[in-house]
C-alpha positions in Angstrom: 17.2 17.5 -11.2 14.8 19.9 -13.3 13.6 22.1 -10.4 9.8 20.8 -12.1 10.5 17.5 -10.1 12.2 18.8 -7.4 8.8 20.1 -6.5 6.5 17.9 -7.4 8.8 15.6 -4.7 9.0 18.1 -2.0 4.8 18.8 -2.6 4.5 15.1 -2.0 7.4 14.1 1.0 5.7 17.6 2.7 1.5 15.8 2.2 3.6 13.2 4.5 2.8 12.5 7.8 5.6 14.6 9.9 7.0 11.4 11.2 7.7 9.6 7.8 8.7 13.3 6.1 11.6 13.4 8.6 12.6 9.8 8.8 13.7 8.2 5.7 11.8 4.7 5.0 12.8 2.2 2.9 10.1 1.3 0.2 9.8 -2.1 -1.2 8.0 -2.2 -4.6 7.1 -5.2 -6.3 6.0 -4.1 -10.3 5.9 -5.8 -14.0 9.3 -6.8 -15.5 7.6 -4.6 -18.6 8.1 -1.5 -16.2 11.8 -2.3 -15.9 13.3 0.7 -17.8 10.8 3.2 -16.5 10.9 2.6 -13.1 14.5 2.2 -13.3 15.0 5.6 -14.0 11.7 7.2 -12.0 12.7 5.1 -8.6 16.3 7.3 -8.5 14.0 10.6 -8.6 12.0 10.3 -6.1 14.8 8.6 -3.8 17.6 12.0 -3.9 14.1 14.3 -3.6 12.5 12.3 -0.4 15.9 10.2 1.2 13.7 7.5 1.1 15.0 4.1 -0.1 12.9 2.2 -3.2 13.9 -0.7 -3.6 12.0 -2.6 -6.4 11.3 -6.3 -7.3 10.1 -6.9 -10.9 8.7 -10.4 -12.0 6.5 -11.7 -14.3 2.1 -11.6 -13.7 2.9 -15.5 -11.7 5.4 -14.5 -9.5 4.1 -11.2 -9.0 0.6 -13.3 -7.6 2.8 -16.0 -6.2 4.8 -13.1 -4.2 1.7 -11.5 -2.3 0.0 -14.2 -2.0 3.0 -15.9 -0.2 2.5 -13.2 2.5 6.5 -12.0 1.9 6.3 -7.9 2.9 6.4 -5.4 1.1 4.8 -1.6 0.6 3.5 -1.3 -2.6 2.9 -2.4 -5.7 3.0 -1.2 -10.0 1.4 -4.7 -11.0 0.2 -5.9 -14.5 -4.3 -5.7 -13.9 -3.8 -9.2 -14.1 -2.6 -9.9 -10.4 -5.5 -8.4 -9.3 -8.2 -10.3 -10.9 -6.6 -12.9 -8.2 -8.3 -13.0 -5.3 -5.6 -13.7 -3.1 -3.3 -11.4 -4.6 -5.7 -8.4 -4.3 -6.6 -8.7 -0.5 -2.4 -7.5 -0.4 -4.0 -4.2 -1.9 -6.0 -1.8 0.1 -8.3 1.1 -1.8 -8.2 3.0 -3.9 -6.2 0.8 -6.7 -5.2 3.0 -9.9 -3.7 2.8 -13.5 -0.8 4.3 -13.4 0.6 3.0 -17.0 -0.4 0.8 -20.2 0.8 -0.1 -23.4 -0.1 -2.2 -26.3 2.2 -4.9 -28.5 4.0 -5.4 -31.3 6.5 -7.4 -33.5 10.2 -6.2 -33.6 13.1 -7.2 -35.8 16.5 -7.0 -36.4 18.2 -3.6 -36.9 19.4 -4.3 -40.7 16.7 -7.1 -41.9 14.0 -6.4 -44.3 10.8 -5.1 -42.4 8.7 -7.8 -41.7 5.1 -6.6 -42.7 2.4 -6.0 -39.6 0.1 -4.0 -41.1 -3.0 -5.8 -41.4 -3.8 -9.2 -39.1 -3.3 -11.2 -42.5 0.3 -9.6 -43.3 1.1 -10.2 -39.5 -0.1 -13.7 -39.9 2.3 -14.9 -42.9 4.9 -12.9 -41.2 4.9 -14.5 -38.5 4.2 -17.9 -40.6 7.6 -17.4 -42.4 9.5 -16.3 -39.8 11.9 -19.0 -38.7 11.9 -18.7 -34.8 10.0 -15.8 -32.5 11.6 -14.7 -29.2 8.8 -14.8 -26.2 7.9 -14.7 -23.2 4.7 -17.1 -22.6 4.4 -17.0 -18.6 3.4 -13.6 -18.6 0.3 -11.3 -18.5 1.7 -9.8 -22.5 2.8 -13.7 -23.2 -0.9 -14.7 -22.2 -2.5 -12.3 -24.8 0.1 -12.6 -26.8 -1.0 -16.4 -27.4 -4.3 -15.5 -27.5 -3.5 -13.5 -30.6 -1.8 -15.7 -32.2 -4.8 -18.1 -31.8 -7.0 -16.0 -32.7 -5.2 -15.7 -36.1 -5.2 -19.7 -36.6 -1.1 -19.9 -36.4 -0.9 -21.1 -32.5 0.4 -24.3 -32.4 2.4 -23.5 -36.2 4.4 -20.6 -34.2 4.6 -23.3 -30.8 6.7 -25.3 -32.8 9.9 -22.4 -33.2 9.0 -20.1 -30.0 12.6 -19.2 -28.2 10.6 -18.9 -25.2 12.7 -15.9 -22.8 13.5 -15.5 -19.5 12.5 -12.0 -18.7 11.0 -9.3 -21.3 14.3 -7.4 -21.7 15.5 -11.0 -23.0 13.3 -10.8 -26.1 14.6 -7.5 -28.0 18.2 -8.8 -27.2 17.5 -12.9 -28.8 16.6 -10.8 -31.8 19.7 -8.3 -31.7 21.7 -10.7 -31.4 20.0 -13.3 -34.1 18.9 -15.8 -31.6 15.7 -14.8 -32.6 14.5 -13.5 -36.1 10.8 -11.6 -35.0 10.0 -10.5 -31.2 7.1 -10.1 -30.1 6.0 -8.6 -26.7 4.8 -5.1 -24.8 5.8 -2.2 -27.7 8.1 -0.7 -25.0 9.9 -3.6 -24.3 11.0 -3.8 -28.0 12.4 -0.7 -27.7 15.7 -1.8 -27.4 19.4 -1.1 -29.2 19.9 -3.8 -32.1 16.4 -3.8 -33.1 13.4 -1.9 -34.9 9.7 -2.4 -34.6 8.0 -4.0 -37.4 4.6 -2.5 -36.0 2.3 -2.7 -33.2 -0.7 -5.1 -33.5 -3.0 -4.1 -36.0 -6.9 -3.7 -35.8 -8.6 -4.9 -33.0 -5.7 -7.3 -32.3 -4.4 -4.6 -30.8 -5.2 -4.6 -26.8 -3.4 -2.2 -24.2 -1.6 -4.1 -20.9 -2.2 -1.8 -17.9 -0.5 -1.3 -14.6 -1.8 -0.6 -11.5 -0.8 0.9 -8.4 -1.6 0.5 -4.7 -0.4 0.5 -1.5 0.1 -2.6 0.7 -2.7 -3.3 2.9 -0.5 -4.2 5.6 2.8 -1.9 5.3 3.8 0.4 8.0 5.1 3.3 5.3 2.0 4.0 3.3 2.4 8.0 3.8 5.4 7.2 1.8 3.9 4.6 -0.4 1.4 6.5 -1.2 3.6 9.1 -1.8 5.6 7.4 -4.1 2.8 6.5 -6.6 1.3 9.9 -6.6 5.4 10.7 -8.3 3.8 8.8 -10.4 0.9 10.3 -12.0 2.9 13.6 -12.0 4.0 14.8 -15.6 7.2 14.9 -14.6 7.0 11.2 -14.5 4.5 10.8 -17.4 7.7 12.1 -19.8 9.6 9.7 -18.5 7.1 7.2 -19.8 6.3 8.4 -22.7 10.1 8.0 -23.5 10.1 4.8 -22.9 7.3 3.6 -24.7 4.5 3.9 -22.0 1.7 6.2 -22.2 0.7 7.0 -18.5 -2.9 6.8 -16.8 
């Protein structure tokens, strides 16, 4: 581990109470599925520096809301801001709630295929209409925004007929890479995957960032360790990982 990372995490550990710092704890974190690549790298860094165990449950916004409102125990969340728009889910988190990262939307195609034109709203519309199939994940905060954009373009119904619904964010680029779908439409960081290339981001005012918010669970017994984990996600070291994974910190 780089000295700067170790120093940062040591400082976070020391900021915890003496008891929490002396005794390793296990943290259960709820996270948006689109944060998988970033947090799977950052979680182990935090574990190595603090001795704490981090278990992250990645899921879609509807499922995260169900988990939060079910009363199931967890210690913190790094979730799409849409989760916090649900009153029941929001009540499971304590203030403050801080933005951890954000990411925009794009269109991906199979490596080696001709690059589609998505440089303007009309070009993107025509590209999607010409595609034989489109991989998406409608049942998610990101998917809901994609559907909204398709409706804005006036092609919502047309695309619905050729949508290849995927079970997870990572399955979208995989479907494109395998040739099961001609295009993939989702968050840019998810589309940065082997076998696919980015045709481009959503053009003009069709673009919008999906924000991921971090907060400690209101009833966690590991509040100090949970706060330390969220604080680490705001460090320059974490920012470097986010950027490498196609995510904008903060």
